[in-house]
PDB file as gemmi writes it, atoms N, CA and C in Angstrom:
CRYST1    1.000    1.000    1.000  90.00  90.00  90.00 P 1                      
ATOM      1  N   MET A   1       2.507  27.458  25.948  1.00  0.00           N  
ATOM      2  CA  MET A   1       1.952  26.657  25.044  1.00  0.00           C  
ATOM      3  C   MET A   1       1.989  24.953  24.719  1.00  0.00           C  
ATOM      4  N   ARG A   2       1.224  24.507  24.112  1.00  0.00           N  
ATOM      5  CA  ARG A   2       2.125  23.275  23.767  1.00  0.00           C  
ATOM      6  C   ARG A   2       1.685  22.619  22.631  1.00  0.00           C  
ATOM      7  N   ALA A   3       2.106  22.182  21.684  1.00  0.00           N  
ATOM      8  CA  ALA A   3       2.109  21.918  20.179  1.00  0.00           C  
ATOM      9  C   ALA A   3       1.374  20.889  20.178  1.00  0.00           C  
ATOM     10  N   THR A   4       0.535  20.768  19.159  1.00  0.00           N  
ATOM     11  CA  THR A   4      -0.747  20.075  18.629  1.00  0.00           C  
ATOM     12  C   THR A   4      -0.532  19.262  17.335  1.00  0.00           C  
ATOM     13  N   ALA A   5      -0.977  18.040  16.812  1.00  0.00           N  
ATOM     14  CA  ALA A   5      -0.798  17.167  15.978  1.00  0.00           C  
ATOM     15  C   ALA A   5      -1.875  16.875  15.725  1.00  0.00           C  
ATOM     16  N   GLU A   6      -2.489  17.022  14.387  1.00  0.00           N  
ATOM     17  CA  GLU A   6      -3.559  16.741  13.591  1.00  0.00           C  
ATOM     18  C   GLU A   6      -3.766  15.968  12.768  1.00  0.00           C  
ATOM     19  N   LEU A   7      -4.480  14.691  12.554  1.00  0.00           N  
ATOM     20  CA  LEU A   7      -4.077  13.227  11.253  1.00  0.00           C  
ATOM     21  C   LEU A   7      -5.075  13.911  10.307  1.00  0.00           C  
ATOM     22  N   VAL A   8      -4.022  14.251   9.248  1.00  0.00           N  
ATOM     23  CA  VAL A   8      -5.480  14.253   8.023  1.00  0.00           C  
ATOM     24  C   VAL A   8      -5.433  13.460   6.478  1.00  0.00           C  
ATOM     25  N   PRO A   9      -6.914  12.838   6.690  1.00  0.00           N  
ATOM     26  CA  PRO A   9      -6.464  11.409   5.666  1.00  0.00           C  
ATOM     27  C   PRO A   9      -5.853  12.131   4.020  1.00  0.00           C  
ATOM     28  N   MET A  10      -5.135  10.929   3.822  1.00  0.00           N  
ATOM     29  CA  MET A  10      -4.076  11.780   2.549  1.00  0.00           C  
ATOM     30  C   MET A  10      -5.755  11.478   1.534  1.00  0.00           C  
ATOM     31  N   GLY A  11      -6.339  10.610   0.948  1.00  0.00           N  
ATOM     32  CA  GLY A  11      -6.980  10.404   0.031  1.00  0.00           C  
ATOM     33  C   GLY A  11      -7.311   9.205   0.650  1.00  0.00           C  
ATOM     34  N   THR A  12      -7.368   7.984  -0.667  1.00  0.00           N  
ATOM     35  CA  THR A  12      -7.762   6.618  -1.218  1.00  0.00           C  
ATOM     36  C   THR A  12      -6.582   6.014  -1.604  1.00  0.00           C  
ATOM     37  N   ILE A  13      -5.830   4.790  -1.245  1.00  0.00           N  
ATOM     38  CA  ILE A  13      -5.425   3.774  -1.872  1.00  0.00           C  
ATOM     39  C   ILE A  13      -6.053   2.326  -2.420  1.00  0.00           C  
ATOM     40  N   THR A  14      -6.222   1.941  -3.082  1.00  0.00           N  
ATOM     41  CA  THR A  14      -6.036   0.946  -4.147  1.00  0.00           C  
ATOM     42  C   THR A  14      -5.278   0.200  -4.606  1.00  0.00           C  
ATOM     43  N   ALA A  15      -5.288  -0.544  -3.639  1.00  0.00           N  
ATOM     44  CA  ALA A  15      -3.925  -2.090  -4.423  1.00  0.00           C  
ATOM     45  C   ALA A  15      -5.030  -3.176  -4.543  1.00  0.00           C  
ATOM     46  N   GLN A  16      -4.379  -3.909  -5.693  1.00  0.00           N  
ATOM     47  CA  GLN A  16      -4.860  -5.330  -6.075  1.00  0.00           C  
ATOM     48  C   GLN A  16      -3.366  -6.004  -6.078  1.00  0.00           C  
ATOM     49  N   LEU A  17      -4.016  -7.282  -5.719  1.00  0.00           N  
ATOM     50  CA  LEU A  17      -2.592  -8.413  -4.884  1.00  0.00           C  
ATOM     51  C   LEU A  17      -3.381  -9.459  -5.611  1.00  0.00           C  
ATOM     52  N   GLY A  18      -1.906  -9.793  -6.238  1.00  0.00           N  
ATOM     53  CA  GLY A  18      -1.738 -11.028  -6.983  1.00  0.00           C  
ATOM     54  C   GLY A  18      -1.725 -12.584  -5.769  1.00  0.00           C  
ATOM     55  N   GLN A  19      -1.086 -13.382  -6.369  1.00  0.00           N  
ATOM     56  CA  GLN A  19      -0.893 -14.526  -5.522  1.00  0.00           C  
ATOM     57  C   GLN A  19      -0.453 -14.339  -4.387  1.00  0.00           C  
ATOM     58  N   ARG A  20      -0.986 -14.811  -3.306  1.00  0.00           N  
ATOM     59  CA  ARG A  20       0.752 -15.047  -2.300  1.00  0.00           C  
ATOM     60  C   ARG A  20       0.433 -16.541  -1.857  1.00  0.00           C  
ATOM     61  N   ILE A  21       1.983 -15.827  -1.490  1.00  0.00           N  
ATOM     62  CA  ILE A  21       2.431 -17.516  -1.249  1.00  0.00           C  
ATOM     63  C   ILE A  21       3.154 -17.151  -0.356  1.00  0.00           C  
ATOM     64  N   GLU A  22       3.054 -18.689   0.367  1.00  0.00           N  
ATOM     65  CA  GLU A  22       3.654 -18.384   1.849  1.00  0.00           C  
ATOM     66  C   GLU A  22       4.662 -19.171   2.497  1.00  0.00           C  
ATOM     67  N   VAL A  23       5.803 -18.786   3.072  1.00  0.00           N  
ATOM     68  CA  VAL A  23       7.280 -19.009   3.030  1.00  0.00           C  
ATOM     69  C   VAL A  23       7.358 -19.981   4.209  1.00  0.00           C  
ATOM     70  N   GLY A  24       6.394 -20.164   5.266  1.00  0.00           N  
ATOM     71  CA  GLY A  24       6.735 -20.434   6.208  1.00  0.00           C  
ATOM     72  C   GLY A  24       6.114 -19.618   8.194  1.00  0.00           C  
ATOM     73  N   ASP A  25       6.523 -20.350   9.128  1.00  0.00           N  
ATOM     74  CA  ASP A  25       6.558 -19.810  10.297  1.00  0.00           C  
ATOM     75  C   ASP A  25       7.830 -18.351  10.400  1.00  0.00           C  
ATOM     76  N   GLY A  26       7.395 -17.552  11.025  1.00  0.00           N  
ATOM     77  CA  GLY A  26       8.398 -16.218  11.386  1.00  0.00           C  
ATOM     78  C   GLY A  26       8.404 -16.322  12.292  1.00  0.00           C  
ATOM     79  N   PRO A  27       9.687 -15.830  13.234  1.00  0.00           N  
ATOM     80  CA  PRO A  27       9.147 -15.390  14.651  1.00  0.00           C  
ATOM     81  C   PRO A  27       7.682 -14.450  14.804  1.00  0.00           C  
ATOM     82  N   LYS A  28       6.956 -14.034  14.459  1.00  0.00           N  
ATOM     83  CA  LYS A  28       5.658 -13.079  14.739  1.00  0.00           C  
ATOM     84  C   LYS A  28       4.673 -13.859  13.811  1.00  0.00           C  
ATOM     85  N   GLY A  29       5.158 -14.930  13.038  1.00  0.00           N  
ATOM     86  CA  GLY A  29       3.559 -15.556  12.409  1.00  0.00           C  
ATOM     87  C   GLY A  29       4.400 -16.006  10.946  1.00  0.00           C  
ATOM     88  N   THR A  30       3.211 -16.327  10.338  1.00  0.00           N  
ATOM     89  CA  THR A  30       3.635 -16.695   9.455  1.00  0.00           C  
ATOM     90  C   THR A  30       3.745 -16.051   8.248  1.00  0.00           C  
ATOM     91  N   ARG A  31       4.478 -15.795   6.965  1.00  0.00           N  
ATOM     92  CA  ARG A  31       5.425 -15.002   6.659  1.00  0.00           C  
ATOM     93  C   ARG A  31       4.846 -15.182   5.410  1.00  0.00           C  
ATOM     94  N   LEU A  32       4.717 -14.611   3.723  1.00  0.00           N  
ATOM     95  CA  LEU A  32       3.678 -14.014   3.297  1.00  0.00           C  
ATOM     96  C   LEU A  32       3.817 -13.482   2.536  1.00  0.00           C  
ATOM     97  N   LEU A  33       4.113 -14.406   0.744  1.00  0.00           N  
ATOM     98  CA  LEU A  33       4.724 -13.048  -0.225  1.00  0.00           C  
ATOM     99  C   LEU A  33       3.466 -12.599  -1.077  1.00  0.00           C  
ATOM    100  N   VAL A  34       3.637 -11.147  -1.636  1.00  0.00           N  
ATOM    101  CA  VAL A  34       2.673 -11.356  -2.482  1.00  0.00           C  
ATOM    102  C   VAL A  34       2.970 -10.359  -3.075  1.00  0.00           C  
ATOM    103  N   ASP A  35       2.415 -10.399  -4.379  1.00  0.00           N  
ATOM    104  CA  ASP A  35       2.697  -9.134  -5.889  1.00  0.00           C  
ATOM    105  C   ASP A  35       1.831  -8.438  -5.338  1.00  0.00           C  
ATOM    106  N   VAL A  36       2.385  -7.201  -5.621  1.00  0.00           N  
ATOM    107  CA  VAL A  36       1.324  -5.544  -6.253  1.00  0.00           C  
ATOM    108  C   VAL A  36       1.394  -5.427  -7.347  1.00  0.00           C  
ATOM    109  N   THR A  37      -0.333  -6.412  -8.030  1.00  0.00           N  
ATOM    110  CA  THR A  37      -0.325  -6.045  -9.307  1.00  0.00           C  
ATOM    111  C   THR A  37      -1.061  -4.311  -9.274  1.00  0.00           C  
ATOM    112  N   SER A  38      -0.565  -3.918  -8.632  1.00  0.00           N  
ATOM    113  CA  SER A  38      -1.643  -2.189  -9.189  1.00  0.00           C  
ATOM    114  C   SER A  38      -1.297  -1.635  -7.750  1.00  0.00           C  
ATOM    115  N   VAL A  39      -1.586  -0.375  -7.785  1.00  0.00           N  
ATOM    116  CA  VAL A  39      -1.374   0.889  -6.824  1.00  0.00           C  
ATOM    117  C   VAL A  39      -1.554   1.818  -7.711  1.00  0.00           C  
ATOM    118  N   GLU A  40      -3.126   2.892  -7.101  1.00  0.00           N  
ATOM    119  CA  GLU A  40      -3.327   4.038  -7.822  1.00  0.00           C  
ATOM    120  C   GLU A  40      -3.788   4.556  -6.059  1.00  0.00           C  
ATOM    121  N   VAL A  41      -2.961   6.475  -6.532  1.00  0.00           N  
ATOM    122  CA  VAL A  41      -3.261   6.759  -5.114  1.00  0.00           C  
ATOM    123  C   VAL A  41      -4.230   7.954  -5.795  1.00  0.00           C  
ATOM    124  N   GLU A  42      -5.265   8.525  -4.584  1.00  0.00           N  
ATOM    125  CA  GLU A  42      -5.888   9.921  -5.227  1.00  0.00           C  
ATOM    126  C   GLU A  42      -6.581  10.565  -3.985  1.00  0.00           C  
ATOM    127  N   SER A  43      -6.430  11.476  -4.364  1.00  0.00           N  
ATOM    128  CA  SER A  43      -7.652  12.559  -3.396  1.00  0.00           C  
ATOM    129  C   SER A  43      -7.222  13.447  -3.907  1.00  0.00           C  
ATOM    130  N   ASP A  44      -7.542  15.162  -3.504  1.00  0.00           N  
ATOM    131  CA  ASP A  44      -7.790  15.825  -3.906  1.00  0.00           C  
ATOM    132  C   ASP A  44      -6.417  16.923  -4.806  1.00  0.00           C  
ATOM    133  N   ARG A  45      -5.330  16.629  -4.324  1.00  0.00           N  
ATOM    134  CA  ARG A  45      -4.392  17.141  -4.401  1.00  0.00           C  
ATOM    135  C   ARG A  45      -2.767  15.961  -4.591  1.00  0.00           C  
ATOM    136  N   LEU A  46      -3.416  15.023  -5.574  1.00  0.00           N  
ATOM    137  CA  LEU A  46      -2.835  14.136  -5.693  1.00  0.00           C  
ATOM    138  C   LEU A  46      -2.620  12.590  -6.480  1.00  0.00           C  
ATOM    139  N   ARG A  47      -2.888  12.473  -7.978  1.00  0.00           N  
ATOM    140  CA  ARG A  47      -3.059  11.546  -8.060  1.00  0.00           C  
ATOM    141  C   ARG A  47      -2.159  10.911  -8.795  1.00  0.00           C  
ATOM    142  N   GLY A  48      -2.232   9.459  -8.770  1.00  0.00           N  
ATOM    143  CA  GLY A  48      -1.034   8.778  -9.054  1.00  0.00           C  
ATOM    144  C   GLY A  48      -1.261   7.058  -9.735  1.00  0.00           C  
ATOM    145  N   ARG A  49      -0.478   6.505  -9.959  1.00  0.00           N  
ATOM    146  CA  ARG A  49      -0.646   4.896  -9.729  1.00  0.00           C  
ATOM    147  C   ARG A  49       1.088   3.945  -9.979  1.00  0.00           C  
ATOM    148  N   LEU A  50       1.120   3.130  -9.790  1.00  0.00           N  
ATOM    149  CA  LEU A  50       2.145   2.446  -9.923  1.00  0.00           C  
ATOM    150  C   LEU A  50       2.704   2.222 -11.532  1.00  0.00           C  
ATOM    151  N   ALA A  51       4.312   2.401 -11.573  1.00  0.00           N  
ATOM    152  CA  ALA A  51       4.216   2.659 -13.439  1.00  0.00           C  
ATOM    153  C   ALA A  51       4.808   0.933 -12.960  1.00  0.00           C  
ATOM    154  N   ASP A  52       4.546  -0.187 -13.824  1.00  0.00           N  
ATOM    155  CA  ASP A  52       4.788  -1.081 -14.528  1.00  0.00           C  
ATOM    156  C   ASP A  52       5.906  -1.447 -15.506  1.00  0.00           C  
ATOM    157  N   GLY A  53       5.819  -0.748 -16.219  1.00  0.00           N  
ATOM    158  CA  GLY A  53       6.767  -0.968 -17.229  1.00  0.00           C  
ATOM    159  C   GLY A  53       6.255  -1.422 -18.308  1.00  0.00           C  
ATOM    160  N   ARG A  54       4.940  -1.938 -18.672  1.00  0.00           N  
ATOM    161  CA  ARG A  54       3.802  -2.194 -19.994  1.00  0.00           C  
ATOM    162  C   ARG A  54       3.283  -1.266 -19.590  1.00  0.00           C  
ATOM    163  N   GLN A  55       3.114  -1.254 -21.563  1.00  0.00           N  
ATOM    164  CA  GLN A  55       2.406  -0.744 -22.333  1.00  0.00           C  
ATOM    165  C   GLN A  55       1.100  -0.728 -22.299  1.00  0.00           C  
TER     166      GLN A  55                                                      
END                                                                             
């Protein structure tokens, strides 16, 4: 019997990104730095958000 695996969607991930900064060319293309300002994850079994230390 051969084992099989199935990919199941985890939920929804929403990310807000800040300004991007190009830092030049790299071996696989242009390198970018991007600030992630917020992230939220939501599903039927999980709900979370990025802790940023602000109140």
